[in-house]
VODO-623023 format. One record per residue: x, y, z of N, C-alpha, C in turn. Coordinates in steps of 0.001 Angstrom, whole numbers, plus 524288, in hexadecimal, padded with zeros to 5 digits. Atoms other than C-alpha are relative to their C-alpha. Layout:
residues N
XYZXYZXYZ;...
END
This chain:
residues 258
803407FB498000080000800008000080361804E780000;7FC8B7FB817FFBB80B46809218033F80245801387FA96;7FDE57FF4F8054581117806DF7F5BA7FBF1802717FC68;8042C7FDDF8034280401809927EF4A7FF16805C38011E;800C67FA847FE9580296816167F7078045B803697FDDA;7FB8E7FD128020A8103C81A5B7F2D87FF78800D87FA20;800D07FF8D805A480D2C8178E7E4987FBC2803FB7FED2;804517FC5C800CC8005781ED87E59C801BD805A1800FF;7FE107FAC47FECA8073582A6C7EBD18037F8020D7FBA8;7FC817FE6B804418118882A997E11F7FCEC8019A7FB2B;8034F7FEBC8047D8071582A657D6A37FD5C80548800C8;8029E7FB0C7FEDA8000E8358C7DD52803B98049D7FF5A;7FC127FBD58008780C9E83D977DDE9801188011D7FA46;7FF017FF5E8059980F6383B237CF857FB7B802CD7FD48;8049D7FD8A8024E8018B83EF17CBF47FFCD805C78015B;800107FA897FE50802A684B5A7D3EA8040F8032B7FD1F;7FBD77FD55802D680FA084EE27CD837FE6F800E87FA59;801AA7FF888057680A2E84C287BFEF7FBD38042A7FF6C;804207FC228003F7FE478543C7C2E48021D8058680096;7FDBC7FAE07FF2C806CE85F777C79F802C0801ED7FB1A;7FD0C7FE8C804A080ED485F257BB1C7FC81800E27FB43;8037E7FF75804838033585E437B1EC7FE66805B07FF5E;8015B7FA92801098004186B397AB657FA87800537FDBC;805457FF05801F97F2E7870B67A87280070803257FAF0;7FF937FD6A8050B7F282873F6799FE7FAA9801DA7FE00;804FF7FDD4801B27E4AA87951799E0800AC8059A7FE0E;7FE9A7FACE801ED7EB108868779789805AF7FFEC7FE57;7FAB4800028021A7F7248885478F048017B8058D7FE85;7FE127FAC2801437FF01894E378E34803977FFA67FB3A;7FD3080029804F78042C8976F780858035F804DB7FF6E;7FC7B7FBA1800EE8101F89FF177E528009B801007FA30;7FF167FE8A805778114A8A753771748024B8057D7FFE4;7FD1F7FB168003D8188C8B34176C8A7FC88804BC7FEF9;803497FB8E8015B80E488BBF27665F802A4803F07FC78;7FD207FC5B803608180B8C1E075CD1802017FD4D7FB1A;7FE21803228045D8190B8B814751B07FB877FEC57FC40;8045B800EA8039880DE88BA03747F5801DA7FD247FB11;80580800F17FEB4806EC8B2F1741F47FF327FBAD80412;8007C8045B7FC5A809E08A88174C2B7FE1E801C380560;802027FDD97FB1C808178B0B97586A80137805D280038;7FF3A7FA5D7FF928062F8BF3E75A777FBC48024B80377;803B97FD427FCAA7FEF98C938762C27FD2A804287FCD7;803107FBF18028F7F3EC8D1B075DA7800AD8052080302;7FF8F7FAE17FD837F2DE8E01A761077FDAA8000C8057B;8026D800317FACF7EA2A8DCA976C91802317FBA68036C;7FD43803C77FCAD7F39C8D250771AA7FE3B7FA667FF98;801D98055D800AE7ECFA8C60176C8A803FE7FCCC7FCEB;7FC7D80386802C97F57D8BA8C768737FD237FD8B7FB65;802548025A804A87F2BD8B5EF75A9C8044A7FD3C7FCEC;7FC498028E803737F9188AD5C7505C7FF547FA1F7FFC7;800528059B800DA7FAF889F7B74BCA801477FCF9804F8;7FE92802A67FB208020589B307583F7FB9A8004380401;804107FF1E7FC127F7388A0ED760967FB287FCBE7FEC6;8049380318801817EC3289A88758EB801047FA2A800A0;7FE9E805877FF3C7F35288D79759017FFDA7FEAD805CA;80009800F67FA597F55188E92767B07FA747FF7A80215;805768003A7FE3E7E6E98914B769D67FD657FAF67FE33;8024E804D58020C7E30E885D37611F802037FB43802F9;7FDBD804647FD147EC4F87CB8768647FDB37FFB48057E;802507FFF47FAC27E725880F6775A47FA517FE2B7FFD4;80566801CC800A07D94587ED7770C37FFDC7FA127FF25;7FFB1805A2801007DD0F8716176BB7801497FCF9804FB;7FE7C8027E7FB147E33086E21778F37FBF9800E68044B;804007FE927FC287D765873F377FF08026E8026A804E5;7FD947FD287FBAC7DFCB87CDD7883F7FF68805D57FF06;800397FA588006B7DF8988B6A78AF7805578021A7FE7E;7FB1F7FD8B801C17E9D3893AE78419800B28055380298;7FE9C7FAC07FE3D7F0A189F6278A1880504801847FD3A;7FB697FE51802F07FA338A709781A180353803CA80325;7FC397FC987FD67806708AD92786DA803DA801DE7FBDF;7FC327FE04803C980ED18B68E77E6E8056B8003E80280;7FAA48005D7FE1181D7B8B54F77FA8803C2801897FBA0;7FBF27FEC3803D2829328BB54778AF802BC7FB047FE44;7FDDE804CE8023D82F718B15376FBB804EB7FE1B802D2;7FB0A8019A7FDA783CF88B152775FC7FF487FD4580541;800DA8025B7FADC8373C8AD88783217FBFC7FBA48000C;80453803B78005C82D618A39077E31801237FADC802D7;7FEC78050C7FD8683425896F27825F8010C800A0805D5;7FF637FF447FA53838E389C2E78F927FAD4800D7802D7;805127FF0C7FD8482B0B8A0DB792747FCD97FAF880062;8029A8051D7FFCA8259B8936478F0B802417FCB980465;7FD70803137FBEC82F9288CDC797D57FEC18020980574;801247FD9C7FAF182C67896617A2CC7FA497FF7280193;8057D800DC7FEB381DE9892E47A2207FC6F804917FEE9;803597FB8A80149818D689FC379CB07FB607FE367FCB0;8042D802718030A810D28977D793338016A7FA407FF42;7FF63805AB8005580F398891478FE6801D07FE187FAA7;7FEA4801968054F81191888AC7813980111804D97FCC5;7FECC7FBBC803968173A89131776807FDBB7FEB27FAA7;8020C8007C8055180F51892AC76A0A801318052F7FD58;7FE087FB07801FC8172789D2076314803A37FF297FB5A;7FCC8801108049D81C9E89765756798059D7FE9F80185;7FAC8801947FE36828108916F75DE5801AB7FB057FD2F;7FE148047F802F382FE888855755318023B7FBE0803A5;7FE02804727FCF58332987AE975A8E805A97FF127FE6D;7FA77800CE801308420987A5275B3F802967FCEA8046D;7FD2A8030C7FC1584BD1871B57625A801E5803708047D;7FE1B7FC6A7FBF08513C87D787699C7FBAA8013E803E4;804597FECD7FC7B843E0880EA76F1B7FE287FB2B802EC;80198804D97FD6E840F9872AB77228803427FED6804D8;7FCD4800AE7FB4984BF48732C77C1F7FD82802B3804AE;8025E7FCE67FBCC843C487CD5783F87FA3F7FEB6800DF;8059F801077FF9A8359987964780F27FE8C7FB697FC83;8020F804178036182D5D86EDC77ABB7FC628027D7FBFB;8036C7FDFD8040E8252E8707876E727FBD87FBFF7FE8A;803FA8034C8026B8189486B2F768FC801AA7FEEE7FA5D;7FF4D8006F8059F817AD866C675AEA7FF48805647FD8C;8007E7FAEF802A281851871EB751137FA3E801507FF1A;8053E7FE65801B180C33879F274E1780040803637FB14;7FF457FDEA8054F811EF880BC7421B805C9800027FEAD;7FA8B80019801B681E5A8814C739FA80094803207FAEA;7FF247FCB6804978228A88C1773089805C2801887FFAB;7FA6E7FEDF800A982FDC88FEF72AD78016D805A980132;7FE327FA9F7FF758381E89C0472D8280078802A67FAB0;7FF937FD04804E18394B8A6D872362802C68052380120;7FD627FAF37FF8F83FFA8B3C7720C67FCDF804137FCF9;802927FB8D80287839968C0DF71D9E803D1804867FF99;7FC887FB8D80107840388CCF6718297FCC1804A97FE22;802BF7FB898024E83C748DAD8714117FEF07FF117FA30;80185800EA8056D835C28DB65706D48042B801BE7FC17;7FBE77FE2D8038C8413A8E2AF700E2805357FD2C800D0;7FB33802EF7FEF484B2D8D8C1705D3802097FD797FAFD;7FD878028080490854D98D3876FBCE8019E7FA648012A;7FEB3805697FEA3856968C6AB703037FD017FC3F7FC80;80253803A3803BA853EF8BB216FA127FECF7FA9A80245;800B8805437FDE38547B8AF15702DF800857FFE0805E1;8000B8009B7FA4F854238A9B8710A7804897FCB48020A;7FB89803217FE46861048A23371117803B28035380348;7FC317FD267FCE386C308A5D571A1D8033B803A67FC94;7FD037FCBA8039D873CA8AAF870E6B7FCD3804B97FE4A;803677FBB080192868238B32970A217FFAD804328043D;800DD7FC707FB9C8672E8B933717B880510801E080282;7FAF07FE587FDE2875AA8BBEA719BA80015805E6800D9;7FFB47FA797FEAF877498C8F7720B97FACC802A6800EB;8053E7FDD57FF40868948CADF721EB7FEB280035805D6;801E47FFB17FA97863038CF9772EEA7FAAE7FD518003F;804A4803577FFCD858D58C55D732547FD808004B8055D;802CB7FF967FB1084E958C79A73CDA7FD067FB1080151;802E18049F7FE2B8487B8BCC67450A7FE6B800C2805AC;8017C7FFFB7FA7B8413B8BAF6751D1803BB7FC8780305;7FC37802F87FCE584AA68B65D75C587FD817FB2B80270;80199804DD7FD56849D18A8D97629B7FBF27FCF17FCE8;80392802F580356842858A30F757028031A7FC4D7FC87;7FD6380385803AA845778981374D95801E2803067FB38;7FE7C7FCEE80490846498A2867430D80527802DE800E9;7FAF17FD997FED2851478A9DB749CC804417FBD98003C;7FC35804527FFE58580289CC574C36801687FE467FA7A;7FF1D80180805718565D8996173DD6803BE803DB7FD64;7FCAB7FBFE8026485C7F8A644739B7805A27FF7D801EA;7FABE800877FDD78680E8A43F742D6802E47FB557FDA4;7FD8F804D4801D486A988966973DE98007F7FFC17FA13;80045800CC805A6866C0896FA72F998016A804D67FCCA;7FF027FB23802DD868E88A54372C07804288033F802D3;7FC067FD467FCEA875938A8F2733008025C804BF7FD49;7FDC97FB8D802D98798B8B274728537FCBF804EF800A3;8035B7FB767FEED86E338BB5572BE0801578024380556;7FF3F7FD5E7FAFC86F308C533736FA7FACB7FFD7802E9;804F9800F07FD5A864978C0797404A7FF01804128043E;801AF7FC4A7FC0985D2D8CA80748687FB1C7FDDC8029A;80444802887FD268541B8C5647530A7FC5E803FC80292;804197FCA77FDDA847608CB33758007FCAA7FCE3803D7;80350802C97FC3F83E778C7E77638D7FADC7FE0B7FDBB;804E6801A680278832308C73175B0780050801177FA24;8000B7FEE7805A082F0B8C6F774C6A7FEB9805AF7FEAE;801867FA9A8012D829478D4B574D42804C8803787FF19;7FB557FCB98007A836D98DAA374F05802E97FF037FAE7;7FD28800E6804E483D2C8D3CB743827FCCE801DE7FB48;803487FE1D8044C8318A8D75073AE3800BB805EB7FF41;7FF287FA5F8004E833568E5B373E1F8054F801397FD9B;7FAB97FEEC801E4841EA8E4F473B52800B37FEA47FA40;7FF778013E80591840BE8DE2172E267FCD4803E17FCBF;803307FC30802CC8360A8E7A972A2A802CD805407FF84;7FD3E7FAFF8000083EB78F34172DAC805847FF9C7FDC6;7FAE7800AF8026484AEE8ED747277A8047B7FF32803C9;7FBCB800D57FC328526A8EAF473408802257FA717FFC9;7FDF48053880140853A78DC8C730627FE837FEC97FA5E;800C8801288058B854608D6B2722C77FC0E7FBAE7FF00;803718047F800A984C3B8CA78724FC7FE737FDED80557;801B48026B7FB14844CB8C2DB72F6A7FE997FA517FF04;801388058C8005D842C38B46D732237FBF37FE9780422;80410801CE7FC60836C38AE21738547FCEB7FBB07FD4E;8037E803DC8025B82C1B8A435735C87FD73802537FB27;802317FE05804E8826D28A55C727EB7FA7180214800B8;8055A7FE2F7FF1F818E58A6D872D087FFF98054E802B7;7FFA67FB057FD3281C9B8B1CB7366E801878045F7FC44;7FE467FC03803B4823C48B92872BBC7FBD68011C7FBE4;804037FF4D8040C8192D8B6E3721847FB5D8030E8021B;8045F7FD3B7FD9180EA88BB9372AE58014C805CA80099;7FE507FA907FF5D816668C7FE72DBE80048802C77FAB9;7FF747FD988052A8194C8CA9071F547FAB78015D7FD90;8053C7FEFD8022180AB38CA5671C807FD58804AB80292;802397FB7D7FD40808668D5E5725B68025D805127FDF2;7FDE07FAE98017F80A9B8E46F723CA8058B800B580210;7FAC97FF7B7FDAF8164E8E3DF72CF5804167FCD17FCFB;7FC6380350802E181C448D91C724A6800838015E7FA47;7FFDE7FE748058181A5D8E049717CC80576801967FE39;7FA9C7FE7B80127828AE8E441718A0803217FBA77FD7A;7FC7D80470800BE82D908D6BA716467FD9E7FB9F7FCC7;8019E804848031F82CC68C9E770EBB802AD7FB1D80215;7FDAA804F57FE7682FA68BB9971108804607FEB87FC2D;7FB8B8016A8034E83D338B83470BF27FFD97FA357FEAA;8006080599800F383B0F8A9A570D6A7FFD27FCEA80511;8000E8037C7FB6F8394589E2A716A1805457FD3980073;7FB20802CC7FEDF844538966171CC97FEC77FA498011E;800B68058A7FEDB8460A887BD71DE2800DB7FF19805CD;7FF5E800C27FA57843938844472C34804467FBFF80136;7FC3C803C07FDED84E6187D6B733B97FD707FD5D804A7;802BF802A87FBB884826872F273C7C80289800D580554;7FD467FF3E7FB09852A687508746DA7FED98056B80239;800D97FA977FE4385087883C6747657FA398013E80074;8057F7FE7F800408425588556743847FC567FC2D802B1;8033E803D47FD5883D5D878F7749EC7FBFB7FD947FC67;803EF802E5802FA831848713E745AB7FAD9802DA7FF9D;804C47FCF18001F8279A87C147468E7FF108029C8053C;8016E7FD637FB2282101884327510C7FCD87FC4E80368;802D1803517FC4A81C9387CC075D137FE8B8030F804DB;801847FD9E7FB06816EB87FA576A67803FE7FE6B8041A;7FC11801127FC0082158880D3774E07FD617FEFE8053E;80226801B97FAF781E6E87A02781C8804977FF0A803B7;7FBF18017A7FC45826478786C78E40800E67FA167FFDB;7FE908057D8009E82D6C86B6C78E687FD057FC51803A8;802C6803697FC55825CF8664879A237FA0E800197FF3B;8059C7FFAB80109818838691D7940F7FE747FC917FB5F;80114803AF8043B8176985D0378B937FA377FF387FEEB;805A1800B2800C3808C785BC978DCF7FDC4804567FC92;801DC7FB9880322806738696578836801D47FF7A7FA57;7FDFA800E08054D80F118663577C897FC877FC2F7FD05;8034C803E180297806DD85A39779697FA8B802247FEF5;805177FD84800E17FA5F8620C77B0380027803647FB14;7FF767FCA7804987FF3A86BE277100800AD7FCCC7FB05;7FF2380338804AD803EE86154767967FAE07FD947FE15;805128023A801857F69A85AC8767C87FC66804327FDCA;8034A7FBB7801E17F012867EF765E6801AA801C67FA8D;7FE1B7FEAC8053F7F8B986B2075A2B7FDE87FC197FC0B;802308040D8036D7F4C685E28754177FA27800D67FF40;805A57FF418002B7E6AB86147757687FE548045A7FC51;801AA7FBA2803537E5ED86E8C750BD801C07FF3C7FA55;7FE8A8015B805607ED3786958744DC7FBDB7FC6B7FD98;803CD803DA801ED7E32585E64743B77FA87802477FF57;805757FE298002D7D6B0866107465C7FF24804DE7FCA0;800927FB9A803827D9648714973CF2800E5805578026F;7FF3C7FAF87FD6D7DBA687BE9747288052D802757FE68;7FAE77FDF1801987EA0787D317436F7FF96802937FAA5;800857FDD78054C7E68287F40735127FCF18051980016;803207FB3E7FF8C7DC6288965738E48036780496801AE;7FC7A7FBE07FE257E6AC8912C7404B8042A801277FBE3;7FC1C7FF6A804267F0E088ECC735B37FDF58039A7FBAD;802397FD21804677E7DC8943272B2C7FE89805A08016E;801057FAA77FE387E4DF8A04173359804C3803787FF1D;7FB307FCF68004D7F3218A46F73273803327FF1C7FB03;7FC7A8016E804437F96C89D79726EB7FD077FDAD7FB5B;802428024A804BD7F6A78994E71904802A37FACF7FEA6;7FD25804EE800C67FF4888D3571A797FFF17FD0880524;7FFE6803417FB558011C8821B72424804D0801508034D;7FBB07FE4D7FCC08096E887F072EFE802367FB8580351;7FE228047C7FCE180A8C87AB0735DA8051B7FDEC7FDD4;7FB1F80192802798151D8770872C08800E57FA337FFFD;7FEC1805938009081B8C86A21728E08029B7FDB9804D0;
END
């Protein structure tokens, strides 16, 4: 009887510990930047909009959980996730080996290539390293695009910015000769009045090591249950047509990619 009581007590302790560690995912806090249109941006009245935001809402609906959005500067996104400021990052964050050392990722929810834009009167003819020799190239810091420029375009003079808004202003005013970013981000900007200054020079061939396998949702490494919830939800909205509905709201092509 004493042995049985000891076993029962041990089971009770384990159950209590497991219960203490279990997290309540009825509410999920989503971190995003709010400065990366058309994927995420803030309206004049402070509302978050964009592809990332709509996807996040659809995923939370699919998971039957409440969503709460938190805006965060890009450079501090992963530290803020690790510190518990929010539970997941849905902000067009590319899945890379370097980031996997710090956080975990869901499966991708879209995948698009990098590209280069230049002023309309630019004489640049191509996007190779030789083509861009001596060119001042703007990029957002701490992104796969700035990493790509450093590794693949070393002949260019790279200038880093905290957000895309700053490099857009500088290329429009002639302070930089070209800029690198996601082809969708650049194309969306070029279609606006502010982007009328410039044109798309061309797309770049992604490097799997630098650019990763697409944009995924970043999760803390000890939140495996939340990761699986998101992965099932991504599969769900791809299957039920919700993903295509959101895709077609923003793009004329399949942004999910190969």
